[in-house]
TIDO-466573 format. One record per residue (C-alpha): residue number from 1; x, y, z. Coordinates in steps of 0.1 Angstrom, whole numbers, plus 5000, padded with zeros to 4 digits. Layout:
BEGIN
n_px_py_pz
NUM_X_Y_Z .
...
***
This chain:
BEGIN
n_px_py_pz
1_7239_2999_6675 .
2_7265_2996_6648 .
3_7273_3030_6633 .
4_7263_3035_6597 .
5_7288_3042_6570 .
6_7288_3080_6570 .
7_7305_3082_6537 .
8_7277_3064_6519 .
9_7249_3083_6537 .
10_7228_3108_6518 .
11_7228_3141_6536 .
12_7197_3164_6538 .
13_7191_3179_6504 .
14_7213_3154_6485 .
15_7196_3135_6456 .
16_7200_3100_6443 .
17_7183_3083_6414 .
18_7174_3054_6437 .
19_7158_3076_6463 .
20_7120_3077_6459 .
21_7105_3112_6453 .
22_7079_3107_6481 .
23_7106_3107_6508 .
24_7112_3142_6523 .
25_7147_3156_6517 .
26_7152_3169_6552 .
27_7165_3135_6566 .
28_7196_3114_6562 .
29_7192_3081_6543 .
30_7213_3050_6540 .
31_7207_3030_6508 .
32_7204_2993_6514 .
33_7203_2963_6492 .
34_7169_2953_6478 .
35_7177_2916_6482 .
36_7166_2912_6519 .
37_7133_2928_6509 .
38_7126_2901_6482 .
39_7099_2876_6490 .
40_7123_2847_6486 .
41_7145_2860_6514 .
42_7119_2877_6536 .
43_7095_2848_6540 .
44_7121_2823_6553 .
45_7135_2849_6576 .
46_7101_2856_6593 .
47_7094_2819_6596 .
48_7128_2813_6613 .
49_7126_2843_6636 .
50_7092_2834_6650 .
51_7096_2796_6647 .
52_7066_2792_6624 .
53_7058_2767_6597 .
54_7033_2790_6579 .
55_7023_2826_6577 .
56_6986_2818_6578 .
57_6985_2820_6616 .
58_6997_2856_6617 .
59_6975_2866_6587 .
60_7004_2874_6563 .
61_7001_2845_6538 .
62_6984_2865_6512 .
63_7001_2898_6519 .
64_7033_2897_6499 .
65_7042_2933_6503 .
66_7038_2931_6541 .
67_7060_2900_6542 .
68_7087_2917_6521 .
69_7087_2948_6544 .
70_7088_2928_6576 .
71_7115_2905_6563 .
72_7137_2934_6552 .
73_7133_2951_6586 .
74_7143_2918_6604 .
75_7175_2917_6583 .
76_7182_2954_6592 .
77_7178_2945_6629 .
78_7201_2915_6625 .
79_7227_2937_6608 .
80_7226_2966_6632 .
81_7218_2950_6665 .
82_7244_2922_6665 .
83_7254_2927_6701 .
84_7219_2927_6714 .
85_7194_2901_6703 .
86_7160_2918_6708 .
87_7130_2896_6715 .
88_7102_2906_6692 .
89_7065_2900_6694 .
90_7048_2881_6666 .
91_7036_2904_6638 .
92_6999_2914_6637 .
93_6981_2925_6606 .
94_6956_2953_6604 .
95_6939_2973_6576 .
96_6930_3010_6574 .
97_6893_2999_6574 .
98_6897_2988_6610 .
99_6899_3024_6621 .
100_6884_3058_6613 .
101_6907_3071_6585 .
102_6922_3105_6592 .
103_6947_3114_6566 .
104_6979_3134_6571 .
105_6963_3167_6559 .
106_6933_3163_6582 .
107_6955_3154_6612 .
108_6974_3186_6605 .
109_6943_3208_6600 .
110_6926_3194_6631 .
111_6959_3199_6651 .
112_6955_3165_6668 .
113_6991_3161_6681 .
114_7008_3193_6671 .
115_6998_3228_6660 .
116_6999_3241_6625 .
117_7016_3273_6633 .
118_7045_3261_6655 .
119_7044_3223_6652 .
120_7044_3221_6690 .
121_7024_3201_6715 .
122_7010_3232_6733 .
123_6977_3241_6717 .
124_6970_3207_6702 .
125_6941_3183_6710 .
126_6966_3159_6727 .
127_6978_3188_6749 .
128_6943_3196_6760 .
129_6934_3159_6768 .
130_6966_3145_6782 .
131_6959_3140_6820 .
132_6977_3106_6821 .
133_7000_3096_6849 .
134_7024_3073_6831 .
135_7045_3077_6800 .
136_7029_3046_6785 .
137_6995_3061_6791 .
138_7005_3093_6773 .
139_7017_3073_6743 .
140_6985_3052_6742 .
141_6964_3083_6742 .
142_6983_3096_6712 .
143_6977_3063_6694 .
144_6940_3063_6702 .
145_6936_3099_6689 .
146_6953_3089_6656 .
147_6933_3056_6653 .
148_6897_3062_6664 .
149_6875_3031_6664 .
150_6849_3019_6639 .
151_6835_2993_6663 .
152_6805_3005_6683 .
153_6811_2978_6709 .
154_6847_2989_6715 .
155_6837_3026_6716 .
156_6809_3019_6742 .
157_6833_2999_6763 .
158_6855_3029_6766 .
159_6825_3052_6773 .
160_6813_3028_6800 .
161_6847_3029_6817 .
162_6849_3067_6816 .
163_6813_3068_6829 .
164_6822_3046_6858 .
165_6852_3068_6867 .
166_6830_3100_6864 .
167_6804_3085_6888 .
168_6829_3070_6912 .
169_6854_3097_6922 .
170_6870_3076_6949 .
171_6877_3047_6925 .
172_6893_3071_6899 .
173_6915_3088_6925 .
174_6927_3056_6941 .
175_6937_3042_6907 .
176_6954_3075_6897 .
177_6974_3074_6930 .
178_6987_3039_6922 .
179_6994_3048_6886 .
180_7017_3076_6897 .
181_7039_3050_6914 .
182_7043_3029_6883 .
183_7073_3035_6860 .
184_7073_3031_6822 .
185_7068_2993_6819 .
186_7070_2994_6781 .
187_7104_3010_6779 .
188_7118_2990_6808 .
189_7108_2957_6792 .
190_7123_2969_6760 .
191_7156_2975_6777 .
192_7155_2942_6794 .
193_7148_2925_6761 .
194_7177_2940_6742 .
195_7200_2936_6772 .
196_7206_2973_6779 .
197_7187_2975_6812 .
198_7209_2984_6842 .
199_7203_2976_6879 .
200_7182_3008_6884 .
201_7159_2997_6856 .
202_7153_2963_6871 .
203_7146_2979_6905 .
204_7122_3003_6889 .
205_7105_2974_6871 .
206_7102_2955_6903 .
207_7088_2985_6922 .
208_7062_2988_6894 .
209_7052_2952_6894 .
210_7047_2952_6932 .
211_7020_2978_6927 .
212_7000_2956_6903 .
213_6983_2935_6930 .
214_6971_2967_6947 .
215_6959_2980_6914 .
216_6940_2948_6908 .
217_6924_2950_6942 .
218_6911_2985_6935 .
219_6899_2975_6901 .
220_6877_2949_6916 .
221_6853_2977_6926 .
222_6846_2983_6889 .
223_6823_2966_6864 .
224_6833_2981_6831 .
225_6854_2960_6806 .
226_6887_2979_6810 .
227_6886_2976_6848 .
228_6878_2939_6846 .
229_6909_2934_6825 .
230_6930_2945_6855 .
231_6913_2922_6880 .
232_6932_2890_6872 .
233_6969_2899_6867 .
234_6995_2870_6865 .
235_7008_2859_6898 .
236_7042_2851_6882 .
237_7050_2888_6880 .
238_7048_2891_6918 .
239_7074_2863_6921 .
240_7099_2878_6896 .
241_7095_2912_6913 .
242_7102_2897_6947 .
243_7133_2880_6933 .
244_7146_2913_6918 .
245_7141_2931_6951 .
246_7157_2903_6971 .
247_7187_2902_6948 .
248_7196_2938_6941 .
249_7205_2965_6966 .
250_7179_2992_6972 .
251_7198_3020_6954 .
252_7222_3003_6929 .
253_7248_3023_6909 .
254_7242_3030_6872 .
255_7275_3013_6862 .
256_7272_2975_6860 .
257_7309_2965_6863 .
258_7320_2985_6893 .
259_7303_2963_6919 .
260_7277_2973_6946 .
261_7248_2956_6928 .
262_7240_2923_6946 .
263_7228_2919_6982 .
264_7246_2897_7006 .
265_7233_2862_7011 .
266_7224_2857_6974 .
267_7255_2838_6963 .
268_7279_2819_6987 .
269_7309_2824_6965 .
270_7302_2861_6963 .
271_7299_2864_7001 .
272_7332_2845_7005 .
273_7350_2869_6981 .
274_7335_2899_6999 .
275_7347_2885_7032 .
276_7383_2882_7019 .
277_7382_2916_7004 .
278_7370_2931_7037 .
279_7399_2914_7055 .
280_7423_2929_7031 .
281_7408_2964_7035 .
282_7409_2960_7072 .
283_7446_2951_7070 .
284_7452_2984_7051 .
285_7434_3003_7078 .
286_7454_2986_7106 .
287_7486_2993_7087 .
288_7483_3030_7093 .
289_7480_3025_7131 .
290_7508_3000_7131 .
291_7532_3022_7112 .
292_7525_3053_7133 .
293_7535_3033_7164 .
294_7566_3018_7147 .
295_7579_3051_7132 .
296_7567_3075_7159 .
297_7552_3098_7132 .
298_7517_3108_7143 .
299_7508_3124_7109 .
300_7517_3093_7089 .
301_7488_3082_7065 .
302_7481_3054_7042 .
303_7464_3065_7009 .
304_7455_3053_6975 .
305_7451_3067_6939 .
306_7446_3051_6906 .
307_7480_3061_6893 .
308_7504_3048_6920 .
309_7481_3025_6940 .
310_7485_3023_6978 .
311_7512_3044_6994 .
312_7524_3057_7028 .
313_7525_3095_7031 .
314_7549_3113_7054 .
315_7553_3151_7056 .
316_7586_3166_7043 .
317_7595_3177_7079 .
318_7594_3141_7091 .
319_7609_3124_7060 .
320_7642_3118_7078 .
321_7623_3095_7103 .
322_7612_3071_7075 .
323_7624_3035_7082 .
324_7650_3019_7059 .
325_7625_2994_7044 .
326_7604_3023_7030 .
327_7609_3028_6992 .
328_7604_3064_6980 .
329_7578_3064_6953 .
330_7569_3101_6948 .
331_7580_3135_6961 .
332_7555_3163_6964 .
333_7557_3199_6977 .
334_7547_3190_7013 .
335_7550_3153_7015 .
336_7570_3122_7006 .
337_7552_3090_6994 .
338_7566_3055_7001 .
339_7557_3019_6995 .
340_7569_2987_7012 .
341_7572_2952_6996 .
342_7544_2939_7019 .
343_7521_2968_7009 .
344_7527_2963_6973 .
345_7520_2925_6976 .
346_7488_2932_6994 .
347_7478_2959_6968 .
348_7480_2933_6940 .
349_7459_2909_6960 .
350_7433_2936_6968 .
351_7430_2949_6932 .
352_7428_2914_6918 .
353_7401_2904_6943 .
354_7381_2935_6935 .
355_7381_2928_6898 .
356_7370_2892_6904 .
357_7343_2905_6928 .
358_7330_2930_6903 .
359_7329_2904_6875 .
360_7310_2879_6898 .
361_7284_2906_6906 .
362_7280_2914_6869 .
363_7276_2878_6860 .
364_7249_2874_6886 .
365_7231_2905_6874 .
366_7232_2893_6838 .
367_7217_2860_6849 .
368_7189_2878_6868 .
369_7182_2901_6838 .
370_7179_2870_6815 .
371_7154_2855_6839 .
372_7133_2887_6839 .
373_7135_2886_6800 .
374_7114_2854_6801 .
375_7085_2875_6813 .
376_7086_2902_6787 .
377_7055_2892_6768 .
378_7035_2889_6800 .
379_7047_2923_6812 .
380_7039_2939_6778 .
381_7004_2926_6779 .
382_6999_2940_6814 .
383_7014_2973_6804 .
384_6988_2977_6776 .
385_6960_2972_6802 .
386_6976_2997_6826 .
387_6982_3022_6798 .
388_6945_3019_6787 .
389_6931_3024_6822 .
390_6955_3054_6826 .
391_6941_3070_6794 .
392_6905_3064_6805 .
393_6912_3078_6839 .
394_6927_3109_6823 .
395_6898_3113_6799 .
396_6874_3111_6829 .
397_6893_3138_6846 .
398_6890_3160_6816 .
399_6853_3153_6813 .
400_6847_3163_6849 .
401_6869_3195_6848 .
402_6856_3207_6814 .
403_6819_3195_6817 .
404_6820_3170_6788 .
405_6791_3147_6781 .
406_6788_3111_6770 .
407_6778_3110_6733 .
408_6750_3086_6723 .
409_6764_3064_6696 .
410_6737_3054_6671 .
411_6733_3035_6638 .
412_6728_3054_6606 .
413_6742_3087_6595 .
414_6730_3111_6621 .
415_6752_3138_6636 .
416_6735_3160_6662 .
417_6756_3180_6686 .
418_6739_3204_6711 .
419_6760_3233_6723 .
420_6793_3219_6711 .
421_6826_3235_6720 .
422_6861_3234_6706 .
423_6881_3214_6732 .
424_6913_3234_6727 .
425_6901_3269_6722 .
426_6877_3265_6752 .
427_6907_3256_6774 .
428_6928_3285_6762 .
429_6900_3311_6769 .
430_6889_3322_6804 .
431_6859_3301_6818 .
432_6826_3310_6802 .
433_6840_3330_6772 .
434_6836_3303_6746 .
435_6803_3305_6727 .
436_6789_3270_6721 .
437_6770_3261_6689 .
438_6747_3233_6678 .
439_6751_3212_6646 .
440_6728_3188_6628 .
441_6739_3168_6598 .
442_6729_3136_6580 .
443_6694_3130_6566 .
444_6676_3104_6587 .
445_6673_3072_6567 .
446_6643_3060_6588 .
447_6624_3092_6586 .
448_6586_3086_6584 .
449_6558_3108_6571 .
450_6547_3117_6607 .
451_6582_3127_6617 .
452_6582_3164_6627 .
453_6617_3169_6614 .
454_6620_3183_6579 .
455_6648_3175_6555 .
456_6664_3208_6565 .
457_6666_3197_6601 .
458_6692_3171_6592 .
459_6708_3183_6559 .
460_6737_3165_6543 .
461_6754_3197_6534 .
462_6755_3230_6552 .
463_6766_3262_6534 .
464_6782_3282_6562 .
465_6786_3319_6555 .
466_6797_3348_6578 .
467_6822_3375_6583 .
468_6860_3370_6583 .
469_6873_3362_6618 .
470_6838_3353_6630 .
471_6847_3317_6639 .
472_6837_3296_6609 .
473_6870_3277_6608 .
474_6868_3271_6645 .
475_6833_3257_6641 .
476_6844_3234_6613 .
477_6873_3221_6634 .
478_6852_3216_6665 .
479_6827_3194_6646 .
480_6856_3173_6633 .
481_6872_3170_6667 .
482_6840_3161_6685 .
483_6833_3133_6660 .
484_6869_3121_6664 .
485_6867_3122_6702 .
486_6835_3102_6702 .
487_6850_3074_6681 .
488_6882_3075_6702 .
489_6860_3066_6731 .
490_6861_3099_6749 .
491_6834_3121_6762 .
492_6829_3153_6742 .
493_6826_3190_6749 .
494_6789_3195_6744 .
495_6756_3195_6763 .
496_6744_3163_6745 .
497_6751_3145_6713 .
498_6738_3117_6690 .
499_6765_3106_6667 .
500_6768_3078_6641 .
501_6800_3063_6630 .
502_6821_3080_6603 .
503_6844_3060_6581 .
504_6866_3090_6573 .
505_6871_3126_6583 .
506_6882_3150_6555 .
507_6893_3186_6562 .
508_6904_3213_6538 .
509_6912_3243_6560 .
510_6938_3268_6549 .
511_6964_3262_6523 .
512_7001_3267_6516 .
513_7023_3263_6486 .
514_7046_3233_6482 .
515_7077_3247_6466 .
516_7096_3213_6468 .
517_7072_3198_6443 .
518_7065_3230_6423 .
519_7028_3232_6434 .
520_7011_3266_6439 .
521_6988_3273_6468 .
522_6958_3268_6445 .
523_6971_3235_6431 .
524_6977_3222_6466 .
525_6941_3231_6474 .
526_6928_3214_6443 .
527_6948_3182_6450 .
528_6933_3180_6485 .
529_6898_3186_6472 .
530_6902_3160_6445 .
531_6913_3135_6471 .
532_6882_3142_6491 .
533_6858_3139_6461 .
534_6875_3106_6450 .
535_6874_3089_6484 .
536_6845_3103_6504 .
537_6814_3082_6510 .
538_6779_3089_6525 .
539_6794_3078_6558 .
540_6822_3104_6557 .
541_6824_3138_6574 .
542_6837_3165_6551 .
543_6848_3199_6564 .
544_6857_3224_6537 .
545_6868_3260_6542 .
546_6868_3285_6514 .
547_6872_3263_6484 .
548_6882_3282_6452 .
549_6896_3313_6469 .
550_6931_3309_6454 .
551_6921_3318_6418 .
552_6900_3343_6399 .
553_6866_3351_6413 .
554_6845_3334_6386 .
555_6867_3304_6384 .
556_6867_3300_6422 .
557_6830_3304_6425 .
558_6824_3279_6397 .
559_6846_3253_6413 .
560_6831_3259_6448 .
561_6796_3255_6434 .
562_6804_3223_6415 .
563_6822_3208_6445 .
564_6794_3215_6469 .
565_6768_3203_6444 .
566_6787_3170_6438 .
567_6791_3164_6476 .
568_6754_3169_6482 .
569_6738_3153_6451 .
570_6762_3125_6443 .
571_6782_3115_6474 .
572_6757_3128_6500 .
573_6785_3130_6526 .
574_6779_3149_6558 .
575_6795_3182_6548 .
576_6800_3217_6562 .
577_6811_3240_6535 .
578_6823_3274_6548 .
579_6826_3301_6521 .
580_6825_3338_6513 .
581_6808_3331_6480 .
582_6773_3340_6492 .
583_6759_3329_6459 .
584_6763_3293_6471 .
585_6732_3299_6493 .
586_6712_3294_6461 .
587_6720_3257_6463 .
588_6695_3253_6492 .
589_6668_3263_6467 .
590_6678_3235_6444 .
591_6687_3206_6466 .
592_6665_3194_6495 .
593_6695_3181_6515 .
594_6713_3214_6516 .
595_6707_3241_6542 .
596_6722_3276_6548 .
597_6737_3286_6581 .
598_6755_3318_6591 .
599_6778_3331_6618 .
600_6760_3361_6631 .
601_6773_3396_6639 .
602_6758_3427_6655 .
603_6762_3459_6634 .
604_6768_3491_6652 .
605_6772_3526_6635 .
606_6810_3525_6636 .
607_6819_3489_6640 .
608_6806_3453_6641 .
609_6805_3429_6671 .
610_6812_3392_6664 .
611_6786_3371_6682 .
612_6802_3337_6672 .
613_6767_3322_6670 .
614_6758_3298_6642 .
615_6722_3302_6632 .
616_6700_3291_6602 .
617_6701_3315_6572 .
618_6726_3328_6548 .
619_6748_3358_6552 .
620_6751_3384_6525 .
621_6782_3402_6538 .
622_6817_3391_6547 .
623_6828_3423_6564 .
624_6863_3418_6550 .
625_6869_3455_6549 .
626_6860_3458_6585 .
627_6885_3430_6593 .
628_6911_3450_6574 .
629_6903_3480_6595 .
630_6908_3460_6626 .
631_6941_3448_6613 .
632_6953_3484_6609 .
633_6951_3491_6572 .
634_6954_3529_6565 .
635_6921_3548_6565 .
636_6926_3559_6529 .
637_6928_3523_6518 .
638_6897_3514_6538 .
639_6877_3542_6523 .
640_6887_3534_6487 .
641_6879_3497_6493 .
642_6843_3507_6503 .
643_6839_3527_6472 .
644_6851_3499_6450 .
645_6828_3474_6468 .
646_6797_3496_6462 .
647_6805_3497_6425 .
648_6809_3460_6423 .
649_6777_3453_6442 .
650_6757_3476_6418 .
651_6769_3458_6386 .
652_6773_3422_6398 .
653_6747_3399_6381 .
654_6760_3365_6394 .
655_6731_3358_6418 .
656_6706_3366_6390 .
657_6723_3342_6367 .
658_6721_3314_6393 .
659_6685_3319_6400 .
660_6675_3319_6363 .
661_6656_3288_6353 .
662_6663_3270_6387 .
663_6638_3244_6397 .
664_6640_3227_6431 .
665_6651_3191_6427 .
666_6655_3161_6449 .
667_6692_3153_6455 .
668_6687_3116_6454 .
669_6670_3113_6420 .
670_6677_3144_6399 .
671_6707_3155_6380 .
672_6717_3192_6381 .
673_6710_3213_6351 .
674_6741_3232_6339 .
675_6736_3269_6347 .
676_6750_3298_6328 .
677_6758_3324_6356 .
678_6778_3347_6334 .
679_6751_3359_6309 .
680_6750_3396_6302 .
681_6724_3419_6317 .
682_6706_3423_6283 .
683_6699_3385_6282 .
684_6677_3388_6312 .
***
């Protein structure tokens, strides 16, 4: 790749009026002309690159911004990859509506690929699930987790394949054993395509391709869609693999221009050149024997180095015995080095022949690499199928080891998880320590009068209260991760589950300030909440943790109440709202699709025990002072906090204000009366 102009590059932290504010300032940027990104230049460049007459066939005709972006990127590749013409696949279009939308903040909060604290793989969902055997399988798993499906047929196809692997241990193990012998086909084909693959890469590619027939034979035992995709692999790949193996030596060197690449019998000219080179090398070997006999010096040697070429070495003590035709070339401490006209002539011949031989081998290798390049698209398609089966094998392995179940994917809005568990936290704890919990959300649209379930059995919104450090945030995340896993096509950590499709997963868990844009912690929280309220639908899953805590108590409670009320009454999204504002439990007495749940604790005389169990009902204590005591706050601070809390509890009238004039209303038809929760005691 051509090196960029360092002098014109924007270093981290440097600003430029042409640099968009949305780009993070922690990277280096090179400003490029806008002209290649214009529609007038981008469109012809795409048509020429992919030899098309119209963009209709690739779905870009009515997507001008996509055309401009793709054309500009093509120009960038042409400018920076002049030495290597990279074969590209035809562009494919997709929209966000094709997949379950998980925005950046939700990816971060759910810790899908990295953890929030350390930004590392360890402790993330990807870390807990990755049991793949190939690098391409690992990358595919990451893509699947970031792009869960919205198609029930596609989800069930993945579930069917995992189910088959779970039921057939021998099939799964046989496939995994073959996968361990397959190299990274995606990366290898990429190197072949841009002409950077060396001989070892081609040998690795050939070794992998020779395993495909064996993989196809084993896959014939399966009936699920992803196994059927492996049963009819192209025969042409076997032929090109055989040609690579027959052409290259078994363990070729990394360097391509130093010879030792091509087997004998592949090229007649190469074989003849090697024969002549071997004759010359044999002459040098025979020269040492010949000169020892002629000079009578038994320690005489013939050597070679890159500086002086071939030479005859005689020890200093025998130097006077050197023949007259020897020409002194170098004097060392213990030896004298000589050359002869005949040796020098032969040296030129040997070195020239070696250069010609190495160049011939390199030319033959380049030709072979070009032939392999004609199969790039076929190999890429096969690598996708291999990567997918690798992912599903790994997910089946996790399902068996961690006792995951197959979720029942249903129509409608139902979310019912029986004894669900957090996939990462469960793995980090000793076996049996994690406390499972059940969740039910989404009012049944087809509920009949004879249905035993009440509206509270499947609420749209759950107000979740409980002590600090009791597991509310863990419960929120586990619901989100279970829904995401189900739509990814994985089994889930639960006893059983009935899940409908979600169009988006929103999370607002924890908050930090954003000093770069001048936003406080509370403003960041409000921005995230506004994004949820403006984009959520009744098919969305919304997970909110302590909305309104970053401002004054009354302001925070007011915002939390109105947000929860809007989600339940207007949007009717499936929502779990964790809060320490116990006054929000009053919402359940107003809206039929709201239910109260709490994380239970056991109170002892001198301490509390967290049970981590989510049960119906609202909590009336947060035990924040107890959490402070466990954290090590001084005893005098803890005692004073308890005194202040008793005084506040005696004089607080918030709950009374909320109850005043409340009438239970149906969330689907009634609007909510504005409540005055800050009236004075005399007004009651």
